N, C-alpha and C positions, 0 to 999 in steps of 0.2 A: 504494500500500500504506500502511496506517496506521502500522505499526511500523517502516517503513524510510524511505528517502529517494530522491528522484529522482536518478539518476546524471547527472553532468555530460556535456555533449556533447564527444566527443573532438576534438582539434585536428587540422589537416591535417599529414600527415607532412612536408610541405615545410618547415614552420617548424622542425622538428627538424633536418633536413638543413642548413638555412641557418644555424642557431645553431651546429651542430657545425663548419661551415666557418669561421665567424668565430672560434671558439675555436682551431682549428688555425692560422688565419692569425696570431692574436695570439701563439700559442705559438712560431711560427716567428720572429716579431719579437723575442721574448724569449729565444730559444735553448732553449726547453723541448721535450722530446720529446713527440710526439703520444701515446705510450703513457702518459705521466704525466698529461696533462690529460684524456685520454679513458679513464682506467683504469676498466674495467667494475666492479671490486669497489668502488672508491670511489663511483662513480656509483650503484651499486645501494644502498649504504648511505645516500647522500644523498637519493635519490629514492624508495626503497622498492620499486623495480622489481627483480624477480629478475635475477640476474647474467646468466643465459643469454638472457633477454629483452633486456637492455641490449645485449649483443653482437649479437643479431639485428637490433635496431632501428638500431644504429650502422652495421651492415653494409648498411643499406638494405632489409632484408627485413621483411615483415609478420609480426607475432607475434599469436597468438590472444589476444584480450582477455578476461580472466576477468570473471564477473559481479560485482555489487557486493559480495556477501558473501564470495566467494572472494578478491577483491582485498583486502578488509578483513582477512581472516584471514592472507593472505600478508604484508601490511605489518605487522600486529601481531606476527606471529611474528618478523619481521626486527627490529622494535624491541626485542623481548624478548631477542634474541640479541646485539644490537649496542649497546644503551643499558643498560649494566650498573650495578650499585651500586658505590660506591667500593671495596668489598672484592672486586670482580670477579664477584660472583654475580648471578644474574637476580633481578628483582623478583618477589615471590610474588603470587599472585592477591589475597591480602588487602592487600598493600601497594599494588597497582594500584587496588584498590577504594577504599581509604582516600584515596589521592592524587587519584583521579578523582571522588570524592564519590558513590560508589554502593555498594550492598551487595556482599558477597562472592559471593552467589548470582548477582547480575547480572553481575559481572565474569567469574565462572566460565562462565556461559552464553555470553557473548560470545566468550571465549577458546576455548571448545570448539566454537563454531559452532552452538550450540543456540538462539541468539537472533539475529535480524537487528539490526544496529546502527542507531541513529538518528543524525542529525547531532549531537545533544546528546552522545551517547555518544562519537562520534568527536572532537568538540571537547575534551571533558574528558580523554580519553586522550592526545590530541596535546599538550595543555598539560602533563599529567603527565610525559610523556617529553621535553618541550622541543623539539618539532619544529614546523615551520611548518604553517599551516592548509592543509588539503587533503591532507596526507601520506597519510592512510588511505583517501582516496576518489578522488583524481584518476586519470584514465585513464593507462595506462602511457606513452603518447607524450607526454601533457601533463606528467606528473611528470618524465620524463627531460628534456624541454625546459626545464622550470623549473630542474632541477639544473644543466644546461649554462649557463643564463643566470646562475646564481650563480657558476659557474666563470668565465664571461666577465667578470663584475663584478670578481672578484679579479684577473684578468689585466690588465684595464684599469687598476686601481689600481697594480699592479706596474709596468705600462708607464709610467704617469705619474710613478712614483717613481724611475725609472732615472737621471734627471739628478743628483739629490743624491748618488747612489752614485758616478757618474762623477767628480763634482767632488771628493768626499772621497778618491777613489783617485788623484787627481792628473792625471786625464785632461782633455782639452780640454773647455771648457764647452759644454754642449748647449743646444739651443733650449728655450724655455719648455715644460714638459710639456704644458700645455693646447694650446699652439700646435702641438706635435708631434702630439698626438691629433687635432686638427682637420685638420692637414695629411694625416695618414694616412687618416682616415675621412671628413672633410669634413662640413660642416653638412648639405648636401643628402643625403649618404650616410647620416648618422645619422637624419635625418627619414624617408628612404625606408625604411630598415630598420625603424624604429618602425612605419611604416604597414603593413608586411607582417605584423606580429605578429597573432595570432589573436583577441585580446580586449583590452578596456580594461584588464583586470587586468595583462596583460603590458606594455601601453604605460605604465601608471602606474609599473611597476617601472623602465622606462627613465628616466622623469623622476626617480624617487627616486635611481637610481644616478648619473645625471648630476649631480644636486645634491650627492651625496656626493663625487663626483670633483672638482667645482668647489671644494668646501670643502677637499679634501685638497691641492689645488695652489694655494690662495689665497696670494698674495704675502705675505711676512713683514710688510711695512708695513701691509697691509690687516688682518692678524690683530691687530697691535698697536692699530690704531685701534678695532677692534671690542671689544677687551678694555678699552680706556681709556674 
C-alpha cells in the first residue's frame, strides 16, 4: 500500500514465555512478588498492548492480533489516556499536530481512523509522546516481550545493587555483584539466552544492557581512574 507500511513479522510466543520466566526467577531472587513484576496494567501501559490481551498472553493463550490500523488506533488511544499534560488533561489534536509536525487535519484523520498511518506519522507521534520506536506498530507479542525485557533490565540492575545495601545495613559483605550475576546466570547461560532471542534488535539490547550493568558495578578504583 502506498499510504501505509509493511507490518513487522510477529515473534515466536516462546520468546515471551522465556522472558517472563527469567523475570519471575529474578523477582524470586529479589523477594519481589510475581504480581508486581508481571502487573498487567503496568505492562499494558509500557507496551501499548490492551490489558486483557496482556493477561491472555501471560497466561499462555493466543490472542487475536489486530490489523495495522486497529493496532495503531489502540496504542494511540492508550497514549492519549496515559501520557497526560502536567495539568492532568489529555493533549488536544492541535497540540499533537503541532508537536508531531503535521496539520490538525492530518492529526484528526489519524486519531479518528480516517487515514492509515505511515511510518513517518508513527515516528513523529512516538517522539511527541516520548515512547520508544515501534510502540505504535509492533505486534502484541513482540511489544509485550520488549516490555518484559525492560523489566528484566531493571531487575538485573537491582540485583547487582543489592551488595551496597547489605553493607550499609551492617550485614555480612556479599560477593562482587558482577560475580554474583555470572554465578547465577553464567556466561554460557547469558550467551545461550541471547541466541534464543528472535532478532538482532533484541540481541543488540542484551549487549546494551550488559554494558550498562558492567558500568553500574564498575569498581570505585576503576571509576576514579576513568575520571582522572
